[in-house]
N, C-alpha and C positions, 0 to 999 in steps of 0.2 A: 504494500500500500504506500503510495507516494505522499509526501507531505505537500498539501496544496493550500492555497490561501485565496480568499476573495480579493478581487481587484480593489486596491485601497481607495478611499474617498473620505473627505472630511464631512460630507453631507450624509446624515443618517438615512434619509429617505432613499438616496441612491444606493447606499450600502445595503439596505434591506431589500430593495428592488432586485439588486443583483444577486442577493442570496436566494430570493424566491425563484428567479429564473435560472439559477445555478450557472451563472456566467463565471467560469473559473479559468485560471491559467496555472500551469505548473511553474512554481517559482524556483529559479536556480539559486544556488548559494549566493549570499550578498557579496558584492565587491567592496574593497576597502576604499573609503572616502574620508575627507576631512569634514569638520563641522560637527553638528549635533547628531546623535544617534536617535532615530525615531523607531519606537518599538511597538506601536499599536493603537487601537481604538477601544474606547469604553462607552457604552450607551445603554439607554433604558427603553424598553417597550412595555406595553400593558397587555394583560391577559384578561379576557372577559370571563368572570366567574359568577355572573348573575344567575346562571342556571343551577349553581350549587349552593350559594349563600343567599340568605334573605336580605341582608342589609349592606352587602358589599358587592358593587358591580364590577370593579376592576382591581387588579393588583399589579404592582410593578415587577418587572422581570429584568434583571441585569444581564448584560452581554459583554464579552471581551474577545478581542482578537489580538494576539501577540505575534510580532514578527522579529526574526533575527536581524542583526545589523553588524557592520564591521567598520570601525572608525580608526583613523590615524590621528593620534594626539601626541605630537612630538614633545610637547611641554608637559604631558601627563595630566592635562586638565581638559574637561569638556562637560557637556550636558547630555542627559538621556531624557527624551520626552515622549509623551503619549497624549493623545487628544481624548477629551470626554464630551459627551453631548447628552442633554436631557430634552426630549421632545415629547411632551405629554399632551395629547390631543383630547383625551376623554374629559368631559366636564362632570363626570360622576365617578369619583375615586376617593379612597381614604387618604389621610395624611401619610406622606412618605418621608422616611429618613433614609437618605442615600449617602453611601460612602464610596468614593473612588480612591484607589491607592496604587502606588508603584514603589517597588523596592529593588535595589541592586545588591547582589552578593558577589564578592570577589573569591572565586574558587581557588585562585593561586595564593591567597593569603589566609589559609585555614578557614575558609567560608565566612569571612568577615563581612558584615553589612557596611556598604559604602555610604549609602544615603537612602532616605525614603521620603515620600511626599503623600500626604493624605488630605483629602477634601471631604468634609461632611456638610451636608445641606439638608434642610427640612423644607418640604413642599406641602403647603396646606391643602386640605381636601377641596375637591370640586372646582379646581382651577386649571387652566391650560398653562403650559410652560414651554419655552423655547430658549434654552441656554447652552452655552458651550464654553470650553476652556481647555487648559492643558495641565498635565502633571509634569514637573521638571525636577530632575535630580542633578545636583552639582557634584561632579565626580573629580576628585583630586588625589593622585597617587603620590606617595612620599618619594623623595629622592632616593632614599635607601631601597625602596621596592624597585624603582626603575634601574638602579645600579645592578640589581640582581636578576631582573627580568626584562626581556625585550618586548613582552606582550602580556596581556592578562585576559582571563576568561571570566566574564560576568554573567551571572544568571539573574534574570529579572522576572519578578512576579507582578502581574497586573490583576487587580481585584475590583469587582463591582458588587456592592452589597446594598440590598433594598429591604427595608422593614416597613410594614404598615403599622400605623399607630392609631390608638383611640377607637378601636372597633370592638363590638361585642362578640363578633365571630372571627375565627382565625386570628385571635388576639396575638399581636407581636409576631405574626408570621413573617418569615424572611426568606429571601432567595439570594444566595451568594454564587457568583460566577467568577472563575479564575482561569488564567492561562499563564504560560511560562515561555520565555524565549531566551536566547543566548546572544550576548553582545561581545564580539571580539574587539579588543583594544590593542592596537600596535603602537609602539613608541618609535619605530624605525620603518621607513618606507620599504626597506628590503624585505620585511616580514610579509609583504603582499605577494611574494612569489610562491608561498605555500598555500594549500587549499584551506578554505574556511572550515571544512569538516573537522579539523583538529580541535577547534573550539567546542564544537558540539560533542565530540567524543569525550573530551575532558569533562564537560559539564555533566554528561550522563553517567560518567564513572564516579566523579567525586562529589556531585550534588544532584542525584536523581530525585524526582519528585515522589511525594509520599504515596501516590496511587500507582506506582510501578509494581510489576510482578504480582498483580492480583491473581487469585486462584483461578486457574483455567486459561490464563493468557496464552499458553503454549499448546492449546488443544484446538482441533477443528480448523487448522490453518488460518486462525484469526490474524496472525501476523507472520511476515516472512521470516523474521528472526528476532532476537532480543533487541537489537538496535532499532528495528522497525517499531517494536512495541514501545520502546522508550521515547520515540519521536512522535508517534501518531495515536496513542491510546486516549480514550475518552472515558470519563467516569461520572456517574450520577449517584447521589445519595439522597434518599427521601426520608425525612424524619431523623431525629437525633438517636444516638445510641446511649445506653447506660453502661456504666462501668461494672465489672464483675470481679468480686474478690474470691479468694479461695484459701485453702489450708493445705499444708503438706508440700509447699513449694520448696525445692531444694537447690535452686541455682539462682542466686541473687545477682542480676546483671548490673544493677545500679539504681540510683535515685534521681528522679527528674523533678526539679522545683521550678515552677513557673509563676511569675508575677505579672498580672495583666492590668493595664491602665487604660485611660481614655485615649481616643484617637488611634487605637490599634497598637500602642507602644507595649512591648512585651520584653521581659527579661527572663532568659532561660539559664538554668544551671544544672548540668548533668554530672553527677558524681559516680565514677566507675567503682564497682565493688571488686571482690576477689576475682582474679583472672582465671582460676581453674575450678572445675568441679571434680572432686576426688570421689570415685565410686568404684564398682566392680561389676563384672558380667554376672548375670543370673544363670540358672541352669540351662536356659535356651540361648545363651550367649547374646543377650539383649540387655539394654539399659533403658529404663524409663526416666527421661529427663523432664523436669518441671521447672522451666525458666520463668523469671518474672522481673518486672520493674515496678518499683513504688513511685507514685507521683503525688505531688502536692501543688495544687493550683490555688493561688491567692488572688482574690478579686479586690482591686483597689478602685472601687466605684467605676468599673469599666462599663462601656456601652454594651458590650456582650463579652462573656468570659469563657465561652467554649474553646477548648484546645484540642486539636487533632493530635493523637499520639499513635505511634506504630513502631514495631521493631521486627527485624528479620535476621535469622541466623542461617549460615551456610556451612555445612560440614566439609571436611577435606575431600569427601567423596562427591561433592557438588550437590548433594541433596539439601534442600532448603525448607525451613519451617518459619512461620511468623504469625503475628497477629494481624488482624484486619485494621485498616485505618478507621478509627472511631473518634467521636467527640467526647471529651471528658470535662468535668468540673469537680471542684472539691478535692478530696484526697482518696486514694485507693490503690489498688494493685491491678496490673494487667499481666497476663501470663499466657504461655503456650506450652502445652505438654506434647512431647514427641518421643519416639522410640529410636534409639541408636542400635544398629546391628553390626555384626562382626565385619561385614564388608565395608563399613564406613571407615575402618582403620586401615587405610591404604598401605601404610608402611609396616603394618603388623607389629607395631612397637607398643601397643597398649596405651597409646596417646593419640587423641583425635583433635586436630587443629580446627578451630571454629572462628569464622569471621562474622561480624555482625554490623547491622545498620540500625540506627535509631533516628526516627523523625519526630519532630514536634512542629506544629503549625497553628498559629492563631491569627485570624484575619489575614493580612498579607505577610506576616512575620514568619518566615520559614527557618528552621534550625535542623541541622543534620550532624550526626555523630557517627563515628566508626568504632567498632569493638574488635578486640583481638583476644580470643579466649581459648581454653583447652579443656578437654575432658580426660583426666588422668585416671586410668583404670587400675589403680593399685590399692584402693582403700575400701571402706565399707560401702555396701550397696545403698544408694540413695532412697529416700522415702518416695512414695507414689502419691498421686493426686488424681481426683476424678474430674477436675476441671480441664476441659479441652476446648480450644478455640474452634468454633464452627465456621467452615469455609463456605457459607451460603452466598456465594457471589454468582449473580446471574448475568447472562450476556444476550444482547440483541446485536447480531452481527459482531462488530468489534467495539461495541460500547458496553462497558461493565456497569452494573448497578446493584445496589443492595436492597433487598426486600425483607426487612427484619420486623418492623412494627406495624406496617400498613399494607393494605392491598394496593400494589403498584402494578398497573397494567401497562405493558410495553409492547410496541409493535414497530416495524420498520418498513420503509418503502424506498425504492431507488429510482431516481430520474436524472438523466443526463450526467451520470457518473457520481452523483451525490446520494448517499444513503442517509435518510432522515429517520432518526429514532424518536418516536412519540412516547413520552412518559406522561401517563394520566395521574394527576395529583389530587383527584377529587377527594379521596379518603383522608389524606393528611390535612386538608383544609378544614376539616371538621373539628380540629383540635387547636389548643392554644400553645404558644411558645414553641412552635415547630418551625422547621426550615427545610429547604432544598439546597443542596450544594452541587454545583456543576463544574467539572474541570474540562477545559478544551472542547466545549460544546458548540463553538461557533467557527471552528477552523477545520481544515482537512476535508477528506471525502466522507467523514462520518460526522453528522450534525445532530444536535439534540434540540427538540422543541417540547415545551410543556403544554398540556392540554387538560381540560376537565370534561 
């Protein structure tokens, strides 16, 4: 599946028209240029829900398209920009609280955040609006970094968040749409002789997104290979998840502390625990491993405090196990039980090398950690646990979605090379404090639309 994008336009009406008629082109890798990096568009549409709700006629739906770019900044400074537009035509809608955000992460500097820009606006009920603007990041690399690097790989996340306010139905219902792109920054014009794909490869290796490697991604020829999945997959989550605790966990991977503030500001702190699990084979030459991470999320009067958390472990045999990406608040434990078998010990030395990935994401703030662990098979057998993560991930073509708490009807149709996956959110609209989260739903040859 090739990565494709809609022809760019600053006018939302033209953008939506072109989406409707599926006028697409295959975008080649970007060429290096001077000046600002432009990374996408953010906008709002409305969904008619009058057939499902008695007192709410329309709800706002956020959209995002993110585009890769490549810039030459010989002085190590420049701007990254994205356009946002609000075009509300309906004269019967609730109050909207809308957030547009953009953040840049430097993969070559231990995934350090370079800058972020957030705009929050409130649009009162039953009025039309036609506004636009831009998000701008001011990027400046230190001389020390430039002395050691000829270029940098930046990962940018764009986010549109819409919440409806002051309604008796679907109270505080929200829709969050997100997309991700890569910006290559070169400090020397000679760097332009190498292909842009090196930036994409580094970004996917050292800062993959939290919805990568979902259960079933490598089945039914959904993707050509792992690289294709990392570039083109789409994800939808309807409704929030609740955290689940357990007892008998025997492999403490670490503690994740998260402080959430207004305007999306988030402070993460992950503390690694013991590197090894010391255990022994049972009579079947197997080991039940019950890994876990403790989390503590503190709300400092934040606009919304949900944090996505996930981790994934890969054995030296290349078998992988992990938790689903879920939204959490408060304090608790997330864990994954799995069974290690003799063939996982490739070197037959009673020691199994394990690598891991830990993601945390709140609003547009992404955080990513790597783990290096081992299972030392020389000690007492570990305790067992009955808590096992359920891999109930569903697919419509190459779009993944979770169907945990609500009846989610999904269907797809293809026209002119674009497959549109329709997600019916009628059920979740009947509840309060709920949400829909969409990743990469407006780009590529797999699109997501919400319906009732």
